[in-house]
C-alpha positions in Angstrom: 176.3 232.2 165.1 174.7 235.5 166.0 171.7 236.8 163.9 171.9 240.1 162.2 169.4 242.6 163.9 166.4 243.2 161.8 165.9 246.4 160.1 162.9 248.2 161.0 161.2 250.0 158.0 160.1 253.7 157.9 156.4 252.6 157.3 156.6 250.6 160.8 158.2 253.5 162.4 155.4 255.9 161.1 152.7 253.5 162.2 154.2 253.4 165.7 154.3 257.1 166.0 150.9 257.6 164.5 149.6 254.9 166.9 150.8 256.9 169.8 149.5 260.2 168.6 145.9 258.7 167.9 146.1 256.9 171.2 146.5 260.1 173.0 144.2 262.4 170.7 146.8 264.8 169.5 144.5 265.7 166.7 146.6 268.6 165.2 149.7 266.6 165.4 148.2 263.6 163.8 146.8 265.8 160.9 150.2 267.4 160.4 152.0 263.9 160.6 149.6 262.3 158.1 150.1 265.2 155.7 154.1 264.9 155.9 154.4 261.3 155.6 151.3 260.3 153.4 150.4 257.6 155.8 146.8 256.2 155.6 144.5 256.3 158.7 140.8 255.4 158.5 138.2 258.2 158.9 136.4 256.3 161.6 139.6 256.0 163.5 140.1 259.9 163.3 136.5 260.6 164.1 136.8 258.4 167.3 139.8 260.3 168.3 138.0 263.4 168.1 135.1 262.1 170.2 137.5 260.9 172.8 139.4 264.1 172.9 136.2 266.1 173.7 135.3 263.5 176.5 138.9 264.0 178.1 138.7 267.7 177.8 135.7 267.9 179.8 137.0 265.4 182.4 140.3 267.3 182.8 138.6 270.7 182.9 136.2 269.7 185.8 133.1 269.0 184.0 132.9 265.2 184.7 129.2 264.9 184.3 129.4 266.1 180.7 132.3 263.6 180.2 129.9 260.8 181.5 127.2 261.9 179.2 129.5 261.7 176.0 130.9 258.5 177.1 127.5 257.0 177.4 126.8 258.2 173.9 130.2 256.9 172.4 130.4 253.6 174.4 126.9 252.5 175.5 126.8 250.4 178.6 130.7 250.8 179.3 130.0 252.5 182.6 127.2 250.0 183.5 129.9 247.3 183.3 132.9 249.0 184.5 131.8 250.1 187.9 135.3 251.3 188.9 135.6 253.7 186.2 132.1 255.0 186.9 132.8 255.7 190.4 136.1 257.5 189.5 134.3 259.7 187.0 131.6 260.5 189.5 134.4 261.3 192.1 135.8 263.8 189.8 132.6 265.9 190.0 132.5 265.6 193.8 136.0 266.6 194.0 135.1 269.7 191.7 132.3 270.7 194.0 134.6 270.5 197.0 137.1 272.5 195.1 134.5 275.3 194.6 133.5 275.1 198.2 130.1 273.9 197.3 130.1 271.6 200.4 126.4 271.1 200.8 125.9 270.3 197.1 128.9 267.9 197.4 127.4 266.2 200.3 124.0 265.8 198.5 125.8 264.6 195.3 127.9 262.0 197.4 124.7 260.7 199.3 122.8 260.2 195.9 125.6 259.0 193.7 128.6 257.7 195.5 127.1 256.1 198.8 125.4 253.3 196.9 128.9 252.2 195.8 129.5 251.7 199.6 127.7 248.3 199.5 130.8 246.9 197.8 133.6 246.7 200.3 136.5 247.7 197.8 134.9 251.3 197.6 134.5 251.9 201.4 138.0 253.4 202.0 137.8 255.4 198.7 134.5 256.8 200.1 135.9 257.6 203.2 138.9 259.4 201.7 136.6 261.5 199.5 134.1 262.4 202.4 136.9 263.3 204.7 137.7 266.3 202.2 134.5 267.8 203.8 136.0 268.1 207.0 138.7 270.6 206.1 138.3 274.3 205.4 141.0 274.2 203.0 140.9 270.6 201.6 144.0 271.3 199.3 146.0 271.2 202.7 144.3 268.0 204.0 146.0 264.5 203.9 143.9 263.7 200.9 145.1 266.8 198.9 146.2 264.4 196.0 142.5 263.8 195.1 142.2 267.5 194.1 145.2 267.4 192.0 145.6 267.2 188.2 147.5 263.9 188.6 144.4 262.1 189.9 142.3 263.7 187.1 144.9 262.4 184.5 144.9 259.1 186.0 141.2 258.8 185.7 141.2 260.0 182.1 144.0 257.6 181.2 141.7 254.6 182.6 138.7 256.1 180.7 140.8 256.3 177.4 141.9 252.7 177.7 138.3 251.5 178.5 136.8 253.3 175.5 139.3 251.9 173.2 138.9 248.4 174.5 135.1 248.9 174.1 135.6 249.7 170.5 137.9 246.4 170.1 140.9 248.7 169.6 144.3 248.2 171.6 144.1 249.6 175.0 147.8 250.8 174.8 149.7 252.4 172.1 152.2 250.5 169.9 155.2 252.4 171.7 153.8 251.5 175.0 153.5 247.8 174.3 157.0 247.8 172.8 158.4 249.2 176.0 156.4 246.7 178.0 157.8 243.8 175.9 161.4 245.2 176.1 161.2 245.6 179.9 160.0 242.0 180.3 162.5 240.5 178.0 165.6 242.4 179.5 164.4 241.5 183.1 164.2 237.8 182.0 167.7 238.0 180.5 169.2 239.6 183.6 167.7 237.0 185.8 169.2 234.0 183.9 172.0 232.4 185.8 173.9 231.8 182.5 173.8 235.6 181.8 176.4 236.7 184.2 177.8 240.2 183.7 174.4 241.6 182.4 173.4 244.3 184.7 169.9 244.6 186.2 167.5 246.1 183.7 166.6 249.9 184.2 163.7 251.2 182.1 165.2 254.6 182.7 168.5 253.8 181.4 166.7 251.9 178.3 164.8 255.1 177.4 168.1 257.0 177.4 169.9 254.6 175.1 
């Protein structure tokens, strides 16, 4: 006998939406959403969102050193323990120097701050890619042009966001992201079961359209 699908309450939907907005630091939208729905949210969570938003703003706008400073204030020891994230943030500053054609300053910064990471093998290839930017008069046209783009900065900021949340013992992913991940796994498992003939392979793109 097939079970009836469980109804999802309005409060649950509101909490899922609010989780996504707070996770991504959409401050103005969060305030409007709370005002319209009357849903409760702790003052500490909202204050933490505002602090994260400031950090991400500086990182995306090219001021990675300020982002590092604020991160160390908000989440002490995070960058000491998460070397990958620390390297990525420092690389954003290096990239900004290259973009501004401050090649001498970029080289000095790399020697002082990035080169020490080269003692660990996994950073060697990354260092080579960043240093190669200095060999081009127009680094935007080099094979490593992606390192200068907004997409790379956004990738670093997303990693920083998850790390700060985890440091505060909060979920690293929003509720809607976790739901999509779970739905993806379940549908993939169902489509792979031999007894489930006729079920097409799962497509996340089609799922999101449904």
